[in-house]
C-alpha positions as CSV (number, residue, x, y, z in Angstrom):
1,X,0.4,21.8,-6.5
2,X,1.6,20.8,-9.9
3,X,-0.8,20.1,-12.7
4,X,0.5,16.3,-12.7
5,X,-0.4,15.6,-9.2
6,X,-4.3,15.7,-8.9
7,X,-6.1,17.4,-5.7
8,X,-6.4,14.9,-3.0
9,X,-3.4,12.3,-3.9
10,X,-0.1,12.3,-1.9
11,X,3.2,11.3,-3.4
12,X,6.0,10.3,-1.2
13,X,9.2,10.4,-3.8
14,X,12.3,8.4,-4.0
15,X,14.9,9.5,-1.4
16,X,12.3,10.8,0.8
17,X,11.8,9.3,4.4
18,X,8.5,10.1,6.2
19,X,7.2,9.3,9.6
20,X,3.6,9.6,11.0
21,X,0.1,9.4,9.9
22,X,-1.0,10.3,6.3
23,X,-4.4,10.4,5.0
24,X,-5.7,11.2,1.5
25,X,-9.1,11.0,0.1
26,X,-7.6,9.7,-3.4
27,X,-4.3,8.0,-4.1
28,X,-1.2,7.5,-1.9
29,X,1.9,6.6,-4.0
30,X,5.1,5.6,-2.1
31,X,8.4,5.7,-4.1
32,X,10.4,6.5,-0.8
33,X,10.1,5.2,2.8
34,X,7.2,5.5,5.1
35,X,7.2,4.5,9.0
36,X,3.7,5.0,10.2
37,X,0.0,5.0,9.3
38,X,-1.4,5.3,5.9
39,X,-5.2,5.8,5.0
40,X,-6.4,6.3,1.3
41,X,-8.9,5.2,-1.3
42,X,-5.9,3.5,-3.0
43,X,-2.3,3.0,-2.1
44,X,0.6,2.3,-4.9
45,X,4.0,1.0,-3.4
46,X,6.2,1.0,-6.3
47,X,9.3,-1.0,-6.8
48,X,11.6,1.3,-4.7
49,X,8.9,1.8,-2.0
50,X,8.9,0.7,1.6
51,X,6.4,1.1,4.0
52,X,6.3,0.0,7.8
53,X,3.2,0.4,9.8
54,X,-0.6,0.2,9.5
55,X,-1.9,0.7,5.8
56,X,-5.7,0.8,5.2
57,X,-7.2,1.4,1.8
58,X,-9.8,0.3,-0.8
59,X,-7.2,-1.1,-3.1
60,X,-3.5,-1.7,-2.5
61,X,-0.9,-2.4,-5.1
62,X,2.6,-3.5,-4.1
63,X,5.5,-3.6,-6.1
64,X,8.1,-2.8,-3.3
65,X,7.8,-3.8,0.5
66,X,4.8,-3.5,2.8
67,X,5.1,-4.5,6.5
68,X,3.0,-5.0,9.5
69,X,-0.6,-4.5,9.5
70,X,-2.4,-4.0,6.0
71,X,-6.0,-3.9,5.2
72,X,-7.3,-3.9,1.7
73,X,-11.2,-3.6,2.0
74,X,-11.5,-4.5,-1.8
75,X,-8.3,-5.8,-3.6
76,X,-4.6,-6.5,-2.8
77,X,-2.5,-6.8,-5.8
78,X,1.3,-8.0,-5.2
79,X,3.3,-7.5,-8.3
80,X,6.3,-9.9,-9.2
81,X,8.9,-7.6,-7.3
82,X,6.4,-7.0,-4.3
83,X,6.7,-8.3,-0.7
84,X,4.0,-8.3,1.9
85,X,4.6,-9.2,5.6
86,X,2.4,-9.1,8.7
87,X,-1.2,-9.2,9.5
88,X,-3.0,-8.9,6.3
89,X,-6.7,-8.6,5.4
90,X,-8.1,-8.5,2.1
91,X,-11.3,-8.7,-0.2
92,X,-9.8,-10.1,-3.4
93,X,-6.0,-11.2,-3.8
94,X,-3.7,-11.3,-6.8
95,X,-0.2,-12.4,-6.5
96,X,2.0,-12.4,-9.6
97,X,4.6,-14.7,-10.1
98,X,7.6,-13.8,-8.0
99,X,5.6,-11.7,-5.5
100,X,5.7,-12.9,-1.8
101,X,3.3,-12.7,1.1
102,X,3.7,-14.0,4.7
103,X,2.2,-13.7,8.0
104,X,-1.4,-13.9,9.2
105,X,-3.5,-13.8,6.1
106,X,-7.4,-13.0,6.4
107,X,-9.9,-13.0,3.4
108,X,-13.1,-10.9,3.8
109,X,-15.8,-10.3,1.6
110,X,-14.8,-7.5,-0.7
111,X,-16.4,-4.0,0.3
112,X,-18.1,-2.7,-2.9
């Protein structure tokens, strides 16, 4: 494990394709492609990142693509380059100009 990747975090790098269930107590960063289930305290999908499947976290930031079922218990941030589609549940929502969201969208009180 490198010094730049703190314990409890997971990084899927550019050019990497991963399938299956991934759980991390800290942060999951997706710069590649994931097809499966993600569970973490925070999920960061970079501009190059693509996630298809079930995604659950306290906070989710999307600059790439997030598809299927997504739950952000506290906040969902969709950046200008981000696209979120599918069944989406969130506590707080912020969409930057240029960001897109579509599907079944449900707002719930944020879990603090």
